[in-house]
N, C-alpha and C positions, 0 to 999 in steps of 0.2 A: 552409698553416698555419705560423705563424711559429715556434712552439716546441711541443714536445709537452707535454702537461699535467703529467706527473710531474716533468719538469725544472723547469717553471715553479713547481710547488708546493714541491718539496723542494730545489731548487737543486742537483740532482745534477751532478757534474763531467762534462766532455765525454768522458772516456775510457769512460764507461758507455754512450755512444751507439754501440753495436756490434751486430754480427749477433746476432739473438735468435730464439727460438722464438715463433711466433705462436699465441696461445691465445684460444679463445672459450668462455665458460662460459654455458650457457643453462639453462632449467628442467629439461631432461631429459638433457643430455649435456655433455661437455667434448670439444672438438676441438682438435687442434694440428697445426701444419705447421712444418717446419724446412728451410730452404734453407742450403746451404753452397757457397761459391764455390771452385772448384778450377781452377787455370790460367786464371783470368779468366772461367770459365764457371759460371753459376749452375746448381746441381743440387738436385733435390728429395731431401733426405737422408732424411726420415722424415715420416710423417703418421699420424694415428690418431683414433679416436673411441671414447669409452667412455660408457655410459649411467650416469646417476646417479638415485637414488631420488627420487620426487616429494617436494617439501617442503624439499629442501636449499637450493634457489635458487628464488625466485618472482619473475618479471618483473624480473630484475636485482637483486633484494634477496637478500642472503645470510641465510638463516634458521637454518641449522644449521652454524655456523662450524667446529666440531671435526670434523664428518663431511667437510666439504669439504676441510679441511686434510689429513685422512687419505687422501682420494682423490688429491689433488694430490701428496702425498709419495710415493705409490706410482707415480704416473704419470711423475714426473720421471726415473725410472731409464731411461726411453726416450729422454731428451734427451741430446745430446752437449754441451750447454751449459746452465748454470743461469740464463742471462739470458733473460728473456721479455718480450714485448709483449702486452698484453691489450686486446681490444676491449670497450668499455663498451656494454652493451645500450641500444638507442634509448630505452627507457622511462625511462632515468635521465639523459637529455640534453635540454637546452633549446636550441633554435636559433631565432634571430630576426634580422631586418634592422632597422637603425636609422640615423639620421643624427645627426651632431654638428657643431658649428661647426668651420670650418676652423682647425686648429691644427697645430703641428709634430708630426711623427711620434712624437717622444719624449713628447708630451703626450697622445697619443690614449687610452692606458689610463686615465689619471686622468679625462679628460673622459667616457669611456665608463662609468665607475663610476656616474654619476648615472642611467644608462639601465638598469642591471641590475635593480634592484628594481621598475622599471616593467614589466618583461617576464618576470621569473622570480619564482615564489612563494617566494623565500628571501631572507634578508638578505644584504647584500653580503659580510659577513665569513664567510658560510657557503658561498660558492661559489668555484670556480675558473673563470675564463673566458679564452677566446682569441678572436681575430678575424681576418678577412680584410678587406683594403681593397678594396671593389668599384669605387670611383671617387671623383672629386672634381668637384663642379659647384655653381654658384651659391653659393659661399662655404660649402659644406658637404662633409663627408666621408661617403660611403655605406659602411656596414660590415655584414658578415655575422658574427654573434656566436654562439658556442656556449658553454654553461655547464654545469657539473656540480657537484653537491654535494660539498663537502670530505669529508663523512661517507662518501659512496659510495666515493670514491677511497681514503680511509683504510681502509675495511673490506676492499676488495680487496687493498690493499697489505699489511695485516696477515696475511691468509690466505696470500698468496704467500710472504711472508718466512718465516712460521712453517712453511711447507711446504719450506723450503730453496731457494726460488727467488728470483731477484733481478729485480724489475720495472724495466725501463729506460724504459718509456713506456706510456701508455694511449692508445688510439685510439678515437675516436668511431665507432660502428658504421657509420652511414650514410656518413660521410666516407671511411672506409677501404674500404668496398665500392665507392664511386664511383671512388676512385683506382685500384682494382684492375681494374675492368672497362670503364672509359671511356677512349677514346683522345683524346689532345690536349686541346682545350678544347671538346668537343662539348656539346650540350644534350640531356638525355634525362630521361625518367621511369624510375626503377628500381623494380621490384616485387620485393622480397626476401621470398620465402615461407619463414617459419621454422616452428618446431615448433607453437606455439600462437597465432601471430599473423603478420601480414605487414606489412612496412614500405614505404610509398610515399615516394620521395624525388624532389624536383625538383632537377635538376642543370642549372644555366645556365652555359654557358661553363666547365665543369669544376668549378664551385663548388656545393656542396649549399646550397640556399637555404631549403628547408623540408622537413618530414617529416610523415607522418601514419600512425598505427598502425591497422590493420584487425584486429579480433578473429577472424580466420579464418586457419588455418594447416594444417600437415600432419596434425595430429591429426584435424581435421574431414574432411580428404580421405581419411584411412585409414578412418574410420567409414563413409564413403560407399562406398568400395571393398569393404568387408567385406559389404556388402549384395548384392554380385554373387555368385550361387551358384557360378559356374564358377571363382572364385578364392578361395573361402572358406578354403581350406587353405593359402593363401600365407603364408609366414612373414615378417611385417612387421618382425621384429627383425633380419633380415639386411640388410646393406648392398646397395643396388642394387635394392630391391624396386620402386621407382617406374619403373624402365626394364627390368624383367624381361620376358621374352617373354609371360608370362601376362597382363601388363597392356598392354604396347605393341602386342600383336597381338589384343587382345580388343576386339571391336566394341561391347561393352556399356559400356566404360569412360566414354566421352564422355557417354553418356546418364545414367549413374549420378552423374556429377559435374556435371551441368548446373546444378544449384542453386549449388554452390560456385563454378563458373566464372562464373556470372552475377553473383554478389556481387562477385567480384574485378573483373570487367569494368566493372560499374556504378561501383565506387569509383575505378577508373582514369579513367574518363570524367569523373566529377565533379571529380576532382583536376586533370585536364588543363584542363577548361573553366574552373574557378575560377582556376587559376594564370595561364593565358594571358590571361584577361580582366583580371586584376589587374596583370600585369607587362608586357604587350605594349607599352604606351605609356610605361612607366617605366624599362625597361632598354634602352638604346640598342643597336640591332642584333639584339635578340631578337624573332623572328617566330614563335615556337613551337618545339616540341621536335622534334629530328631522329629520335628513336626511342623506343620503350618497351622496356626491357631486363629480362628475367626472370632471376632467380637463386633458388637454393634447390633442394633435391633434386627437388622435384615440378615444377620448371619444364619438365621434359621430357615431362610427361604428354600423351598424344595428344589433340589438339583444343584445348589451352589457348591456344596462340598465336593460332590462327584465331579462337577465341571472343572473345578480348580485342580482336582487330583489327576486329571488327564495329563499324560506325558511326564508326570512327576513321580518318582519312586519315594515319596515322602508321605507319611500319614497326614491327612487333613482332618481337623476336628474343630468342633465348636467349643469355645472357652467355657470354663466353669468359674464364674466370678466369686463363688463361695468357697473355693478350695482352701483358703487360709482362714476361713471364718468358722464354718461348721460343716458337718457331713449332711448333705441334703437327704440322705437315706434315713437319718435319725431325726432331722429337724426340717420342717418345711417353712421357709420364710414367707412373710406376707407379700413380699415382692416376688412375683412369678419369675421362674427361671428365665423364660424367653425374654421377658421385659428387662430383667437384670442385666442382660447383655448390653443394653444401652446405658447402663449406670456404672460401668467398670471403673472409670476415673473417680467418680464420687465415692464408690465403695472403697477403693484403694486409699483415697486421701483420708477418709474417716478411720479406716482400719489401721493406717500407719500410726495413728495417735496412740494405739495400744501395743504396738510392736517396738521392742527395744533394739 
């Protein structure tokens, strides 16, 4: 990514590109992570998650601005800095690939403007966009473009500023997740299971090329688990319920979740088959995905990786959110590994403050 969106939009000075708290705002919660570097070593300073009432935020749209400001104003007392980076939900992002005639790098943005309205249901003056250069061939430049409505950016900026926070960058959810959990420039499908939906991302040589939203998430999983008589008294409001002994050791869990698992598996298979068929001959060196990586709190549910692995000759694995932070064999963070799977966006946003 050449520049972060907020700097591109507001022209913020470089001194504001500094360590910041990573924040994720979703339909049902706000999560945050803060890293601080001491003596050259990155440390997890603080993290947290608070629930918010339904209707304050819906699918990335701020519905009740004053209530969200009140919540964030109280939350900021936990931060050691007022500087924050916020991940923008995938529902509010447009990602597409396109080609433009071969021009100078300084002329790419102007040439790309003619492609925006062809691929985004908004007028050019209503969006902020950025791009990655994927390659140059046959007198054309191949580009990966992501765009966000200015209204969305402005809405989140207003809420943060009125809460006493200073936003220094906005991160695209799928991109920050990929940067957080993928090593080098590998190719993978990411299945990010969120509260009310799941996001599939195709990552080719480290670049997010496309995304797809599945209307299945943790809420449906919880509903299915509640049907199991032996765990009806489990408190789903507590953190760590997806990997509690009552679930991880319960032989009825996989059976009760078979329908949900099958939906996710089928969507992953269709996503893989479609993308590989479309891209295999168009992207030099791409012969398919190296792995399918799962993240989100429910990624650790027993039987999920095995179920998705059916009929796919691709390794299915649970993400390691700390892969770019520290070796968990040498250092055990205060945020439990299983729980960290639900903080990937926040971890990544804070981490990017320290990566050049």
